[in-house]
TORPA-4810 file (N, C-alpha, C, O; in nm, 3 decimals):
<nodes>
NODE_1_7.053_-9.888_-7.417_7.193_-9.876_-7.379_7.222_-9.732_-7.338_7.186_-9.638_-7.410_X
NODE_2_7.286_-9.715_-7.226_7.321_-9.582_-7.177_7.435_-9.524_-7.259_7.532_-9.593_-7.291_X
NODE_3_7.421_-9.397_-7.292_7.526_-9.327_-7.365_7.627_-9.275_-7.263_7.588_-9.208_-7.167_X
NODE_4_7.755_-9.306_-7.282_7.853_-9.258_-7.184_7.863_-9.106_-7.185_7.867_-9.044_-7.292_X
NODE_5_7.868_-9.047_-7.066_7.877_-8.903_-7.051_8.000_-8.869_-6.967_8.047_-8.949_-6.886_X
NODE_6_8.050_-8.751_-6.990_8.161_-8.699_-6.911_8.100_-8.610_-6.803_8.042_-8.506_-6.834_X
NODE_7_8.114_-8.650_-6.679_8.061_-8.571_-6.568_8.174_-8.535_-6.473_8.273_-8.607_-6.461_X
NODE_8_8.159_-8.423_-6.406_8.261_-8.381_-6.309_8.275_-8.478_-6.194_8.383_-8.499_-6.140_X
NODE_9_8.163_-8.537_-6.156_8.161_-8.622_-6.038_8.232_-8.756_-6.057_8.274_-8.818_-5.960_X
NODE_10_8.244_-8.801_-6.181_8.292_-8.938_-6.201_8.397_-8.950_-6.311_8.412_-9.056_-6.371_X
NODE_11_8.470_-8.841_-6.339_8.566_-8.843_-6.448_8.705_-8.807_-6.398_8.722_-8.719_-6.314_X
NODE_12_8.804_-8.876_-6.451_8.945_-8.846_-6.424_9.014_-8.821_-6.558_8.973_-8.873_-6.661_X
NODE_13_9.120_-8.741_-6.553_9.201_-8.715_-6.671_9.332_-8.791_-6.656_9.396_-8.785_-6.551_X
NODE_14_9.371_-8.862_-6.760_9.495_-8.937_-6.762_9.585_-8.881_-6.871_9.550_-8.883_-6.989_X
NODE_15_9.702_-8.832_-6.831_9.801_-8.775_-6.923_9.908_-8.880_-6.944_9.980_-8.915_-6.850_X
NODE_16_9.920_-8.931_-7.065_10.008_-9.044_-7.095_10.136_-8.997_-7.166_10.132_-8.954_-7.281_X
NODE_17_10.246_-9.006_-7.097_10.381_-9.001_-7.156_10.412_-8.879_-7.243_10.468_-8.894_-7.352_X
NODE_18_10.377_-8.763_-7.198_10.411_-8.639_-7.272_10.553_-8.597_-7.234_10.574_-8.497_-7.166_X
NODE_19_10.648_-8.675_-7.278_10.787_-8.662_-7.235_10.875_-8.595_-7.339_10.848_-8.599_-7.459_X
NODE_20_10.982_-8.534_-7.290_11.073_-8.454_-7.372_11.120_-8.524_-7.499_11.108_-8.468_-7.608_X
NODE_21_11.173_-8.642_-7.486_11.230_-8.709_-7.603_11.126_-8.767_-7.696_11.156_-8.800_-7.811_X
NODE_22_11.004_-8.781_-7.649_10.895_-8.830_-7.735_10.829_-8.715_-7.810_10.807_-8.724_-7.931_X
NODE_23_10.797_-8.609_-7.739_10.722_-8.498_-7.799_10.793_-8.443_-7.922_10.728_-8.405_-8.020_X
NODE_24_10.924_-8.437_-7.919_10.999_-8.377_-8.029_10.995_-8.459_-8.158_11.027_-8.406_-8.265_X
NODE_25_10.956_-8.585_-8.150_10.948_-8.668_-8.271_10.804_-8.701_-8.309_10.780_-8.778_-8.403_X
NODE_26_10.710_-8.645_-8.237_10.569_-8.674_-8.258_10.511_-8.584_-8.366_10.540_-8.464_-8.371_X
NODE_27_10.430_-8.641_-8.452_10.360_-8.564_-8.555_10.273_-8.459_-8.487_10.185_-8.491_-8.407_X
NODE_28_10.298_-8.332_-8.520_10.221_-8.221_-8.465_10.238_-8.210_-8.313_10.144_-8.175_-8.242_X
NODE_29_10.357_-8.240_-8.265_10.385_-8.247_-8.123_10.351_-8.121_-8.044_10.297_-8.131_-7.934_X
NODE_30_10.381_-8.003_-8.098_10.352_-7.879_-8.026_10.202_-7.861_-8.005_10.160_-7.821_-7.896_X
NODE_31_10.123_-7.889_-8.107_9.978_-7.876_-8.095_9.921_-7.979_-7.997_9.828_-7.949_-7.921_X
NODE_32_9.976_-8.098_-7.999_9.931_-8.203_-7.906_9.955_-8.158_-7.763_9.867_-8.172_-7.677_X
NODE_33_10.074_-8.105_-7.736_10.105_-8.057_-7.601_10.013_-7.941_-7.564_9.961_-7.937_-7.453_X
NODE_34_9.994_-7.847_-7.654_9.907_-7.732_-7.626_9.765_-7.778_-7.592_9.704_-7.726_-7.499_X
NODE_35_9.712_-7.874_-7.665_9.577_-7.924_-7.637_9.573_-8.006_-7.509_9.473_-8.002_-7.437_X
NODE_36_9.677_-8.079_-7.480_9.684_-8.151_-7.352_9.683_-8.052_-7.237_9.617_-8.076_-7.135_X
NODE_37_9.754_-7.942_-7.252_9.757_-7.838_-7.148_9.616_-7.780_-7.128_9.576_-7.756_-7.014_X
NODE_38_9.542_-7.757_-7.234_9.404_-7.709_-7.222_9.321_-7.808_-7.141_9.247_-7.768_-7.050_X
NODE_39_9.331_-7.936_-7.173_9.255_-8.039_-7.101_9.295_-8.041_-6.953_9.209_-8.054_-6.865_X
NODE_40_9.424_-8.030_-6.926_9.472_-8.030_-6.788_9.418_-7.909_-6.713_9.368_-7.922_-6.601_X
NODE_41_9.428_-7.793_-6.773_9.379_-7.671_-6.706_9.229_-7.678_-6.678_9.184_-7.634_-6.572_X
NODE_42_9.154_-7.731_-6.772_9.010_-7.747_-6.750_8.984_-7.844_-6.636_8.902_-7.817_-6.548_X
NODE_43_9.052_-7.957_-6.637_9.034_-8.056_-6.531_9.071_-7.999_-6.394_9.000_-8.020_-6.296_X
NODE_44_9.181_-7.928_-6.389_9.225_-7.868_-6.262_9.125_-7.762_-6.213_9.096_-7.755_-6.094_X
NODE_45_9.073_-7.680_-6.305_8.977_-7.576_-6.266_8.850_-7.637_-6.207_8.785_-7.577_-6.121_X
NODE_46_8.816_-7.756_-6.253_8.693_-7.823_-6.207_8.720_-7.930_-6.103_8.630_-8.007_-6.067_X
NODE_47_8.843_-7.937_-6.054_8.882_-8.031_-5.948_8.867_-8.177_-5.986_8.836_-8.261_-5.901_X
NODE_48_8.889_-8.209_-6.113_8.890_-8.349_-6.153_9.025_-8.410_-6.115_9.127_-8.341_-6.118_X
NODE_49_9.027_-8.537_-6.080_9.157_-8.602_-6.057_9.237_-8.605_-6.187_9.182_-8.635_-6.293_X
NODE_50_9.365_-8.573_-6.179_9.454_-8.575_-6.295_9.571_-8.666_-6.264_9.642_-8.647_-6.165_X
NODE_51_9.592_-8.765_-6.349_9.701_-8.861_-6.333_9.797_-8.845_-6.448_9.756_-8.809_-6.559_X
NODE_52_9.924_-8.872_-6.424_10.026_-8.855_-6.526_10.122_-8.973_-6.523_10.169_-9.014_-6.416_X
NODE_53_10.151_-9.026_-6.641_10.251_-9.133_-6.650_10.372_-9.086_-6.728_10.366_-8.995_-6.811_X
NODE_54_10.484_-9.152_-6.699_10.607_-9.133_-6.775_10.662_-9.271_-6.808_10.690_-9.351_-6.719_X
NODE_55_10.677_-9.297_-6.938_10.730_-9.424_-6.986_10.883_-9.421_-6.976_10.948_-9.343_-7.045_X
NODE_56_10.938_-9.503_-6.892_11.082_-9.518_-6.878_11.155_-9.382_-6.890_11.225_-9.358_-6.988_X
NODE_57_11.138_-9.295_-6.790_11.194_-9.160_-6.798_11.346_-9.154_-6.809_11.400_-9.056_-6.860_X
NODE_58_11.416_-9.256_-6.763_11.562_-9.257_-6.778_11.602_-9.254_-6.924_11.705_-9.195_-6.960_X
NODE_59_11.523_-9.317_-7.008_11.554_-9.321_-7.150_11.480_-9.216_-7.232_11.533_-9.166_-7.331_X
NODE_60_11.355_-9.182_-7.190_11.273_-9.092_-7.270_11.259_-8.952_-7.212_11.188_-8.868_-7.267_X
NODE_61_11.325_-8.928_-7.100_11.317_-8.796_-7.037_11.191_-8.781_-6.954_11.107_-8.870_-6.946_X
NODE_62_11.182_-8.665_-6.893_11.069_-8.636_-6.806_10.960_-8.564_-6.885_10.977_-8.534_-7.004_X
NODE_63_10.851_-8.537_-6.820_10.738_-8.466_-6.881_10.780_-8.327_-6.926_10.857_-8.259_-6.859_X
NODE_64_10.728_-8.284_-7.041_10.762_-8.152_-7.096_10.720_-8.041_-6.999_10.619_-8.055_-6.929_X
NODE_65_10.796_-7.930_-6.996_10.769_-7.823_-6.900_10.628_-7.764_-6.907_10.572_-7.727_-6.804_X
NODE_66_10.570_-7.754_-7.026_10.436_-7.697_-7.038_10.334_-7.779_-6.961_10.244_-7.723_-6.897_X
NODE_67_10.346_-7.909_-6.966_10.254_-7.998_-6.895_10.280_-7.991_-6.745_10.187_-7.987_-6.666_X
NODE_68_10.406_-7.990_-6.706_10.441_-7.979_-6.564_10.383_-7.850_-6.508_10.324_-7.851_-6.399_X
NODE_69_10.399_-7.741_-6.580_10.347_-7.612_-6.535_10.195_-7.615_-6.521_10.141_-7.564_-6.422_X
NODE_70_10.125_-7.673_-6.618_9.979_-7.681_-6.611_9.933_-7.767_-6.493_9.829_-7.739_-6.433_X
NODE_71_10.010_-7.869_-6.461_9.974_-7.956_-6.348_9.999_-7.890_-6.213_9.928_-7.918_-6.116_X
NODE_72_10.098_-7.804_-6.207_10.128_-7.738_-6.080_10.157_-7.840_-5.971_10.238_-7.931_-5.990_X
NODE_73_10.090_-7.824_-5.858_10.114_-7.914_-5.745_10.057_-8.055_-5.766_10.079_-8.143_-5.683_X
NODE_74_9.985_-8.075_-5.875_9.934_-8.209_-5.906_10.035_-8.291_-5.986_10.008_-8.405_-6.024_X
NODE_75_10.152_-8.232_-6.012_10.256_-8.306_-6.087_10.316_-8.413_-5.997_10.401_-8.385_-5.912_X
NODE_76_10.271_-8.535_-6.018_10.321_-8.651_-5.946_10.328_-8.766_-6.046_10.237_-8.849_-6.051_X
NODE_77_10.435_-8.770_-6.125_10.441_-8.871_-6.232_10.448_-9.013_-6.178_10.513_-9.041_-6.077_X
NODE_78_10.381_-9.102_-6.248_10.390_-9.245_-6.220_10.479_-9.303_-6.328_10.444_-9.303_-6.446_X
NODE_79_10.594_-9.354_-6.287_10.686_-9.417_-6.382_10.631_-9.554_-6.419_10.575_-9.626_-6.337_X
NODE_80_10.649_-9.588_-6.547_10.604_-9.719_-6.592_10.697_-9.772_-6.701_10.767_-9.696_-6.768_X
NODE_81_10.697_-9.901_-6.715_10.764_-9.964_-6.828_10.664_-10.039_-6.914_10.690_-10.067_-7.031_X
NODE_82_10.547_-10.071_-6.856_10.442_-10.133_-6.936_10.389_-10.027_-7.032_10.386_-9.909_-6.997_X
NODE_83_10.347_-10.067_-7.149_10.293_-9.971_-7.244_10.160_-9.916_-7.195_10.133_-9.796_-7.209_X
NODE_84_10.076_-10.000_-7.138_9.949_-9.954_-7.081_9.973_-9.891_-6.945_10.049_-9.942_-6.863_X
NODE_85_9.906_-9.778_-6.922_9.913_-9.715_-6.790_9.851_-9.805_-6.684_9.883_-9.792_-6.565_X
NODE_86_9.764_-9.896_-6.725_9.703_-9.989_-6.630_9.804_-10.092_-6.579_9.775_-10.165_-6.483_X
NODE_87_9.919_-10.099_-6.640_10.026_-10.186_-6.590_10.097_-10.125_-6.471_10.180_-10.190_-6.408_X
NODE_88_10.067_-10.000_-6.440_10.124_-9.931_-6.324_10.017_-9.926_-6.215_9.918_-9.854_-6.227_X
NODE_89_10.036_-10.002_-6.110_9.936_-10.014_-6.003_9.894_-9.879_-5.944_9.777_-9.863_-5.910_X
NODE_90_9.984_-9.780_-5.929_9.938_-9.652_-5.875_9.830_-9.584_-5.961_9.745_-9.514_-5.907_X
NODE_91_9.833_-9.604_-6.090_9.730_-9.548_-6.177_9.597_-9.618_-6.151_9.494_-9.553_-6.134_X
NODE_92_9.599_-9.749_-6.148_9.478_-9.828_-6.124_9.418_-9.792_-5.989_9.297_-9.773_-5.977_X
NODE_93_9.502_-9.782_-5.888_9.456_-9.748_-5.753_9.397_-9.608_-5.748_9.293_-9.586_-5.687_X
NODE_94_9.464_-9.512_-5.812_9.414_-9.374_-5.810_9.277_-9.363_-5.877_9.190_-9.291_-5.829_X
NODE_95_9.258_-9.434_-5.987_9.127_-9.433_-6.053_9.020_-9.495_-5.963_8.908_-9.445_-5.955_X
NODE_96_9.055_-9.604_-5.898_8.963_-9.670_-5.806_8.929_-9.576_-5.689_8.812_-9.560_-5.653_X
NODE_97_9.032_-9.515_-5.630_9.012_-9.426_-5.516_8.929_-9.303_-5.552_8.857_-9.250_-5.468_X
NODE_98_8.939_-9.259_-5.677_8.865_-9.142_-5.723_8.719_-9.177_-5.759_8.640_-9.088_-5.790_X
NODE_99_8.684_-9.305_-5.754_8.551_-9.350_-5.795_8.519_-9.307_-5.938_8.404_-9.276_-5.971_X
NODE_100_8.621_-9.306_-6.021_8.602_-9.267_-6.161_8.522_-9.373_-6.236_8.544_-9.493_-6.219_X
NODE_101_8.430_-9.327_-6.316_8.357_-9.414_-6.408_8.405_-9.390_-6.551_8.396_-9.477_-6.637_X
NODE_102_8.457_-9.269_-6.573_8.504_-9.229_-6.705_8.647_-9.179_-6.695_8.686_-9.116_-6.596_X
NODE_103_8.725_-9.208_-6.800_8.864_-9.161_-6.805_8.884_-9.090_-6.938_8.862_-9.147_-7.045_X
NODE_104_8.926_-8.965_-6.928_8.962_-8.886_-7.045_9.112_-8.903_-7.062_9.187_-8.889_-6.965_X
NODE_105_9.157_-8.932_-7.184_9.300_-8.958_-7.207_9.356_-8.859_-7.306_9.297_-8.831_-7.410_X
NODE_106_9.474_-8.805_-7.272_9.557_-8.726_-7.364_9.696_-8.786_-7.362_9.733_-8.852_-7.264_X
NODE_107_9.775_-8.764_-7.468_9.914_-8.809_-7.463_9.963_-8.877_-7.588_9.907_-8.862_-7.696_X
NODE_108_10.070_-8.953_-7.569_10.139_-9.016_-7.681_10.190_-9.154_-7.641_10.212_-9.176_-7.522_X
NODE_109_10.208_-9.244_-7.728_10.175_-9.247_-7.867_10.040_-9.315_-7.887_10.006_-9.410_-7.817_X
NODE_110_9.964_-9.263_-7.983_9.828_-9.309_-8.006_9.818_-9.459_-8.029_9.726_-9.524_-7.979_X
NODE_111_9.913_-9.514_-8.103_9.903_-9.655_-8.144_9.972_-9.750_-8.047_9.970_-9.872_-8.069_X
NODE_112_10.033_-9.697_-7.943_10.102_-9.784_-7.847_10.044_-9.762_-7.707_9.948_-9.828_-7.668_X
NODE_113_10.102_-9.670_-7.632_10.064_-9.653_-7.491_9.921_-9.604_-7.473_9.850_-9.653_-7.385_X
NODE_114_9.878_-9.507_-7.554_9.741_-9.458_-7.539_9.642_-9.568_-7.577_9.544_-9.591_-7.506_X
NODE_115_9.667_-9.636_-7.688_9.578_-9.744_-7.732_9.569_-9.855_-7.627_9.459_-9.895_-7.589_X
NODE_116_9.682_-9.904_-7.582_9.680_-10.016_-7.486_9.615_-9.974_-7.355_9.548_-10.055_-7.290_X
NODE_117_9.636_-9.848_-7.314_9.570_-9.798_-7.194_9.419_-9.794_-7.214_9.343_-9.838_-7.128_X
NODE_118_9.376_-9.740_-7.328_9.232_-9.730_-7.356_9.166_-9.868_-7.355_9.059_-9.885_-7.296_X
NODE_119_9.229_-9.964_-7.419_9.171_-10.099_-7.424_9.164_-10.159_-7.283_9.063_-10.219_-7.246_X
NODE_120_9.271_-10.145_-7.206_9.269_-10.199_-7.069_9.162_-10.132_-6.984_9.095_-10.199_-6.905_X
NODE_121_9.145_-10.000_-6.999_9.041_-9.930_-6.923_8.902_-9.976_-6.964_8.815_-9.995_-6.879_X
NODE_122_8.881_-9.993_-7.094_8.752_-10.044_-7.142_8.723_-10.183_-7.084_8.612_-10.212_-7.041_X
NODE_123_8.825_-10.268_-7.084_8.807_-10.403_-7.030_8.775_-10.400_-6.881_8.712_-10.491_-6.829_X
NODE_124_8.820_-10.295_-6.812_8.792_-10.281_-6.668_8.659_-10.213_-6.641_8.622_-10.192_-6.525_X
NODE_125_8.586_-10.178_-6.747_8.452_-10.123_-6.731_8.442_-9.971_-6.731_8.334_-9.917_-6.706_X
NODE_126_8.550_-9.902_-6.760_8.545_-9.755_-6.765_8.490_-9.707_-6.899_8.505_-9.774_-7.002_X
NODE_127_8.426_-9.591_-6.897_8.398_-9.517_-7.020_8.528_-9.447_-7.054_8.589_-9.385_-6.968_X
NODE_128_8.570_-9.456_-7.178_8.700_-9.401_-7.217_8.679_-9.296_-7.326_8.614_-9.320_-7.427_X
NODE_129_8.737_-9.178_-7.301_8.725_-9.065_-7.391_8.863_-9.014_-7.431_8.919_-8.928_-7.363_X
NODE_130_8.920_-9.067_-7.540_9.046_-9.013_-7.590_9.022_-8.876_-7.655_8.930_-8.860_-7.734_X
NODE_131_9.105_-8.779_-7.619_9.094_-8.645_-7.676_9.177_-8.644_-7.804_9.300_-8.630_-7.799_X
NODE_132_9.111_-8.658_-7.917_9.180_-8.681_-8.044_9.279_-8.571_-8.081_9.383_-8.599_-8.140_X
NODE_133_9.248_-8.446_-8.047_9.341_-8.339_-8.083_9.449_-8.318_-7.977_9.525_-8.221_-7.984_X
NODE_134_9.456_-8.407_-7.881_9.562_-8.405_-7.779_9.633_-8.540_-7.772_9.692_-8.576_-7.670_X
NODE_135_9.625_-8.615_-7.883_9.687_-8.748_-7.891_9.754_-8.760_-8.028_9.695_-8.721_-8.129_X
NODE_136_9.876_-8.812_-8.030_9.941_-8.835_-8.159_10.045_-8.945_-8.148_10.066_-9.005_-8.043_X
NODE_137_10.108_-8.970_-8.261_10.216_-9.068_-8.274_10.326_-9.006_-8.359_10.315_-8.892_-8.403_X
NODE_138_10.431_-9.082_-8.382_10.539_-9.032_-8.467_10.494_-9.010_-8.611_10.544_-8.921_-8.679_X
NODE_139_10.399_-9.091_-8.657_10.347_-9.074_-8.793_10.196_-9.054_-8.788_10.128_-9.103_-8.698_X
NODE_140_10.145_-8.981_-8.887_10.000_-8.958_-8.893_9.924_-9.089_-8.918_9.812_-9.105_-8.871_X
NODE_141_9.986_-9.183_-8.993_9.922_-9.312_-9.015_9.901_-9.388_-8.885_9.792_-9.440_-8.860_X
NODE_142_10.004_-9.393_-8.802_9.991_-9.462_-8.673_9.892_-9.393_-8.582_9.819_-9.459_-8.507_X
NODE_143_9.888_-9.259_-8.586_9.790_-9.185_-8.507_9.649_-9.225_-8.550_9.565_-9.259_-8.467_X
NODE_144_9.624_-9.222_-8.681_9.491_-9.254_-8.733_9.451_-9.397_-8.699_9.338_-9.422_-8.657_X
NODE_145_9.543_-9.490_-8.716_9.512_-9.630_-8.684_9.487_-9.650_-8.535_9.397_-9.724_-8.496_X
NODE_146_9.566_-9.583_-8.452_9.546_-9.593_-8.307_9.410_-9.539_-8.265_9.339_-9.604_-8.187_X
NODE_147_9.373_-9.421_-8.315_9.243_-9.364_-8.282_9.130_-9.451_-8.334_9.029_-9.470_-8.266_X
NODE_148_9.145_-9.503_-8.454_9.042_-9.589_-8.512_9.023_-9.715_-8.428_8.911_-9.757_-8.402_X
NODE_149_9.133_-9.775_-8.388_9.122_-9.898_-8.306_9.056_-9.867_-8.171_8.977_-9.947_-8.122_X
NODE_150_9.089_-9.752_-8.112_9.023_-9.715_-7.985_8.873_-9.703_-8.005_8.795_-9.755_-7.925_X
NODE_151_8.832_-9.635_-8.113_8.690_-9.618_-8.142_8.623_-9.754_-8.164_8.515_-9.779_-8.110_X
NODE_152_8.686_-9.841_-8.242_8.630_-9.974_-8.268_8.618_-10.056_-8.140_8.533_-10.144_-8.130_X
NODE_153_8.704_-10.028_-8.045_8.704_-10.103_-7.919_8.600_-10.051_-7.820_8.574_-10.114_-7.717_X
NODE_154_8.541_-9.934_-7.851_8.436_-9.881_-7.764_8.466_-9.746_-7.701_8.382_-9.693_-7.629_X
NODE_155_8.582_-9.690_-7.728_8.613_-9.556_-7.677_8.536_-9.453_-7.758_8.502_-9.476_-7.875_X
NODE_156_8.508_-9.338_-7.696_8.436_-9.230_-7.761_8.534_-9.115_-7.781_8.576_-9.051_-7.685_X
NODE_157_8.569_-9.089_-7.907_8.665_-8.983_-7.936_8.600_-8.846_-7.917_8.485_-8.824_-7.955_X
NODE_158_8.678_-8.755_-7.856_8.632_-8.619_-7.833_8.745_-8.522_-7.866_8.857_-8.564_-7.896_X
NODE_159_8.715_-8.392_-7.861_8.816_-8.288_-7.876_8.823_-8.212_-7.743_8.742_-8.234_-7.654_X
NODE_160_8.920_-8.123_-7.733_8.930_-8.043_-7.609_8.805_-7.957_-7.591_8.756_-7.943_-7.479_X
NODE_161_8.753_-7.901_-7.699_8.630_-7.820_-7.686_8.512_-7.905_-7.641_8.434_-7.863_-7.556_X
NODE_162_8.500_-8.024_-7.697_8.391_-8.112_-7.654_8.404_-8.143_-7.505_8.304_-8.142_-7.433_X
NODE_163_8.524_-8.170_-7.460_8.549_-8.197_-7.318_8.503_-8.081_-7.232_8.428_-8.098_-7.136_X
NODE_164_8.548_-7.962_-7.267_8.517_-7.844_-7.185_8.366_-7.820_-7.179_8.311_-7.801_-7.071_X
NODE_165_8.300_-7.819_-7.293_8.158_-7.787_-7.293_8.073_-7.897_-7.231_7.967_-7.869_-7.173_X
NODE_166_8.116_-8.022_-7.241_8.040_-8.129_-7.174_8.058_-8.121_-7.023_7.963_-8.145_-6.948_X
NODE_167_8.178_-8.088_-6.978_8.199_-8.071_-6.834_8.121_-7.953_-6.779_8.070_-7.958_-6.667_X
NODE_168_8.110_-7.846_-6.857_8.036_-7.727_-6.812_7.885_-7.753_-6.813_7.818_-7.730_-6.712_X
NODE_169_7.833_-7.799_-6.926_7.691_-7.829_-6.935_7.600_-7.710_-6.953_7.491_-7.724_-7.010_X
NODE_170_7.641_-7.592_-6.907_7.554_-7.475_-6.911_7.640_-7.349_-6.910_7.738_-7.340_-6.836_X
NODE_171_7.604_-7.252_-6.994_7.680_-7.126_-7.001_7.670_-7.046_-6.872_7.748_-6.953_-6.851_X
NODE_172_7.575_-7.081_-6.784_7.563_-7.011_-6.656_7.658_-7.067_-6.550_7.667_-7.013_-6.440_X
NODE_173_7.728_-7.175_-6.583_7.823_-7.233_-6.488_7.925_-7.126_-6.449_7.974_-7.054_-6.536_X
NODE_174_7.959_-7.115_-6.321_8.054_-7.013_-6.278_8.194_-7.027_-6.339_8.271_-6.931_-6.339_X
NODE_175_8.226_-7.143_-6.392_8.357_-7.166_-6.454_8.357_-7.137_-6.604_8.461_-7.147_-6.670_X
NODE_176_8.241_-7.101_-6.659_8.227_-7.087_-6.804_8.331_-6.992_-6.865_8.401_-7.030_-6.959_X
NODE_177_8.341_-6.872_-6.815_8.432_-6.773_-6.875_8.577_-6.818_-6.866_8.653_-6.801_-6.961_X
NODE_178_8.615_-6.875_-6.754_8.753_-6.922_-6.737_8.784_-7.032_-6.838_8.888_-7.028_-6.904_X
NODE_179_8.695_-7.130_-6.848_8.721_-7.243_-6.938_8.707_-7.203_-7.084_8.780_-7.254_-7.169_X
NODE_180_8.614_-7.115_-7.114_8.600_-7.068_-7.251_8.728_-6.998_-7.297_8.766_-7.008_-7.413_X
NODE_181_8.793_-6.928_-7.206_8.916_-6.857_-7.243_9.029_-6.952_-7.280_9.124_-6.911_-7.347_X
NODE_182_9.020_-7.077_-7.238_9.123_-7.176_-7.272_9.121_-7.214_-7.419_9.221_-7.260_-7.473_X
NODE_183_9.007_-7.195_-7.485_8.995_-7.239_-7.623_8.984_-7.124_-7.722_8.963_-7.145_-7.842_X
NODE_184_8.997_-7.004_-7.674_8.989_-6.887_-7.765_9.125_-6.855_-7.821_9.139_-6.761_-7.899_X
</nodes>
């Protein structure tokens, strides 16, 4: 059985619902946003496709400013009402168009939108890598259960550091110093 790997050529980053009214009630919300920003900056530096969803922004607000800033000109939110990002056709199409084999996920909430997205992506044949230190829920129990269910379903949990070093592969990579500075 092949071990799923995160490669620059076939990986996309999916940022799920890092919205104003959600982040403020999320367990460890500031750290989750900070780690999501690290993942976004790494993905952008390496030219990975970055997708962003917003769950019912009229009610939950728009994406937090730190994430918008990290995305820069790639900030193009896909509005959704389905809990899974795969319920939004623009997300599915963008992943298909990017020829992604693997999807790295950051965002909220672990036990709802992130979980349902991860399961749908796994069912569609993607390798799924939830960034555990960039994912949370309103309670630590729901976060733990969401991450556990993703793992049991076949997702491979990683951290922001694991993401960066797997994407780099070698300290001689020209992006090494830039990306290393994101985690110092």
